[in-house]
N, C-alpha and C positions, 0 to 999 in steps of 0.2 A: 222828661226829667222830673224826679221826685225829691225835692229838697227835704232831707230827713229832719231838719230842725223845725219844720212847720207842723209836723204830725207826730203821733205816738210811734214808739219804736215798733219795728217789724221783725219777727223772728222766724227762723226756719225750723219747722216741726218734723220734716221728713223729706225724703228725696227718692229718686229713681233714676237709673241709667241703664240703657241698653246699648252696648258697644262691642267692639272687638275684645274688650276685656271680659265680657260676659253679661249676665243678666242681673247683676247686682251693682250697687254703687259703692258699697263699702270695700275699701282696698284700692279703689280706682286711682286716687291721688298718689298713694304709695307706689303703685305699679308704674305709673307714668314717671314719677321721680326716679325710680330705679331702672327706667328704660326696659321694663319687662314685657312690654307689648310691642310686637314686631309686625312690620308690614309684610304682606304676602300677595301673590297673584290673585286678582279678584275673579271669582267664579262668574259673577254677573256680566263681566266684560270680555270673557274669554272668546265667545263666539263672534262678537262684533268687532273687537279691537285687539285681540290677541293677549299677550302677557302685559297686564297693567298692575303694578304694585299699589296696593291701597290698604285701608283698614276696614275690614268687612265683618259684619255681625255673623256669628255662627248660627246654625240651625236653632230655631226657637223650640224649647222643650214643650211638648204637648200639654203638660200640666199648667203652664201659664199662658199658652197661646189662645187666641180667639177661636171660636168654633168655626168649622169649615164653611157653614152657610154665610156667616158674617164676613169671613175672609174673602169670599168671592167678590164682594162689593168694594173691597179696600185696595188702595194702592199700597205698595210696600211701606212707605213712610207712615201711612195711616195705621197699618198693622203694628209697626214699631211703637207708635204713640199709644195704641190701645193696650199693648203689653206693659208699657211703662206706667200707664194709668193704673192698671191692676196692681202693679208693684208699689206705687206710691200710696195708694189707699191702704194697702196692707201695712206699709212701713209706718204710717201715721195713725192707724186705727180709725180712720175717718169713714168707715163703711156706712155709718148711719148719717142721716141728714144730707145725703149727697145732692139733693136738689137745691141746697143753699150754698154750695161751693162754687166760687167763681173760677173761671178757667180761661187763661190767655196763652196762646201758643204761636210761636214762630213756625211758619210753614214754607216749604219751597214748591218746586214744580210737582205736578201730580204724580209722575212716575207710574203711569198706567201700564197695563200688560202690553209687552212688545208684540206678541202674537196678534192681539186685537188691533193694535195700531198698524201693523203691517198689512192686514187684510183691508183695513179702512183706506189706507193709502193706495194699495194695489187697485182697488175698485174705483179710485178717483182719478186715475191716470188715463189720458187719451193721447195717443201718438207720442208716448214717452214724456208727456207734460201733465203736471197736476192742474186740474181745473176745478174751480169752485162749484160750477154747475154740476159736474159729475160727483163732486164730494157731497153736495146737498141731496143727491138722490141715491146713487149706488153706493157711495162711500159710507154714509151714515147707516144705510141698510145692511151693510156687510158686517156690522158688529152688534153685539148684544146691547139693547137699549140701556140696560143697567150699567154698561161701561161708563156712562156719564158720571156715575158716583165714584169711579176711580179717577177720572180726569179733572174733576173740580177740586182745586187744591185746598179750599176751605174745609173740605171733607176730611182732610188729615186730622183736623180737630173734631169735626162732627161725628165721625164714626166712633171714635173712642168715647166721646161724651154720651152718645146714644147707648152703646154697649154697657157702660158702667153707670148710667143714670146721673151724670153730672148736669145739674139744672140751674146753676146760678148765672150771674152775668158772665158773658164770654165774648171773645173775639179772636179771629185768626189774623195774624200779621204776616203778610208776605215778606220773606226774609232771605237775604244772602249774608246775614250776620247781624246787622243793626236792628232789623225788625224784631228779632228775638229779644234784644235788650229792651226794646219798646214794650214788648209783651210783659217782661218782668217789671218794668217801670209802672205799667198800668195795674198789675196785680199788687205791687207795693203801695200804690196810691189808694186803691179801694180798701185795702186792709188798714193802712195807717190812718186814713180819714174816717174810718168806722163805717163806711158804706157796706162792707161785707166782712164777716168775721173770719172767713177762711178763703184762701185762693191758691190755685195751682198755676204755675207758669213755667215755660221752658220752650223746647223746640224739638221737632222731629223731621228728619230729611235724609236723603241719600244722594251722594254725588256719583254713585256707581250705576245709576240707570244709564243704559246705552245712549239715549237721546241727550240726557244731561251731560254726559261725558263728551259727546260729540260737540255740543255747544261750547263747553269749556276749552276743548281743543281748538275749535274754530276761532274763538275770541282771544286766543293767545295766553290764557292763564296757565295752561299746562307747560308751555315753553318757559314760563317764569317760575316754575317750581311748585305748582299746585299739586297736592297729593290728595286723591279722593278718599273720603271717609263716609261713614253713615252711622246713624243711631238715633237715640232719643234721650233727652234729659229733662227732668222735672224737679222743681222745688215746691214744697208745700209751705205756705206762709200764714201766719196769724199774729195777733198781738199778745198772745200768751207766752210769757217767758218760762213758765214752769215746764220742765223737761225739754226745753228748746235745745236744738243742736247748735245753733249759732244765731247771731244777729245779722240781719241784712242792713248794713249801715249806709250803703251808698249804691245808687244805680243811676247811671246817666249815659246818654248817647249823643254823639256829635255827627253831623252830616259830612258827606264827602266834600262839600263846598267849604265848610269850616276847617276841615283837616287840610285841604289844599292851601287855604289861606295862612296857615301857621301851625303845622304839626308839631314842630319843636317846642313852641311856646305853650301849646295846649298840653302836651305831655309833661313839660316841666312844671306847669301849674298843678297837674294831677299828682305828681310825685312830691311837690312841696307841701301839698295838703295832706297826703298820705304819710309822709315822713317815715319811710320804712326803717325798721330796726332789726336786730339779729334774730328776733323771734317771729318775724313776718316772712311771708312768702309772696313772690310775684309770679303769676302765671300769665301766659299769653297764648292766644290762638290767632295765628297769622296765616293768611291764605297762600302766600308765596314769598319769594325772596325780597321783593320791594318792601312789603309790609313787615317782614321779619327783621330786615335791616333797620327799619325805622324804629321799631319797638326795642330792639337790642341797643341801639344807639342811645335812646332815651333812658334805658335802664343803666347803661354805663355812665352817662352823664350825671345820673342821680346817685351814683355810688352803690348800685345794686349789683353785687358780684355774682349772684346765682339766680337764674331765672328758670322756670319750668316751661318748656315748649310743648304745648299740647299736641300740635299738629305733627310733631316728630313721631308720635306714637299712634294717634288717632286720625291723622290726616285732617282734612277740612270737610266737615259734614254739613257745610252750608248753613241752613237754618238751625241745625242741631249743634253746631260747633260751639257757640258761646255757652249753651246750656250744659254740655258735657264738661266744659272747663269749670263752670260754677260748681258742679257736683264733685269734680276732682278736688277743687279748693275746699269744699265742705268736708271731704274726707280728711284732708290735712288738718283742718281746724278741730274736728271731732276727735281725732286720734292724738291730739296734742303736739303734732308736728308743726303747727303754726298758731300763733296768737291771733294774727290777722292774715287775710289773704286778699291781695289785689289781683283782679282778673281783668286783663285788657284783651279785647278782640278787635281784629281788623280783617273784615271779610271782603269779598270781591265787590260789594256794594260801595266800597271806598270810604265808609265811615269808621267811627271808632266808638267802642263801648267800654264802659268802666264800671265794675262792680266790686264792692268790698264786703267780705264776710269777716266777722270777728267773733272771738270766743265770748260766750255769755259769762258775765261777771255779776 
């Protein structure tokens, strides 16, 4: 949590979003508001799970994609992040002095190649049972040693940073929602405190990997309305107000324990502090029906008549879900459709994130 009154103001200088909407962030908020992004059967789940409706990124244009050699080392979320990094550097004009840019990213499961995983598991089975001894010998030998760089989830951040030369302070936050807010909070802190002049923060993930989807089904999230999504979203932060797109005026996250102890009171306090008016917008990213009902109830109790449900269009992209919501909110602020935007996220980690963007005055 980064109390904004203790530090200098932090501004958003640029953004990037890779989603079912496309490869650009501008227009994302308007498209979600108008329900112009529709769910469709996920190609990535067709072979393993049949027809599953979700929010899937289209083929990445070669002009902005990573090169083939680097792509072989990357999980799909890492590739999405690398593309988003390219886009945000272009959006900000921060191509120079990249070694001084801080980078904090919410990351999820690795999402490694299913073909490699299948061969690894097949070689690790004895008498129809997975054995660690066999895995440590034949299993590991069955895949390319470089496959490790797909499996390590911190490399969702590392691959993009290496490709684009981002060399400042950095950290990967494992996330099912709240970890991504923690990443933004860390970036906000280093910029507001003067520790670093520029920082990038966001998330990249996919709920459409067959192993991830199987886990979500097994753990009961799908039965409660979880819609799979994927993508990457980034905000570029600095203390410079000149040409800034918006001010990042609030960023906080609350644990699942805190939320269980008093969700209604916590949300009431957030809305009392925010005091929404007719020029403000409230967006939320909720993983399923329980969290959606909780947030809608809080909005109704606070007199908010219109809310923008990110998951209805983009599904839940796990670590990327809050970041995509922030970028959608930024689009609304930049285009004059909102004076302020409150973004609430409630992911499957059970916590709550709260971010406020406001028009620069």
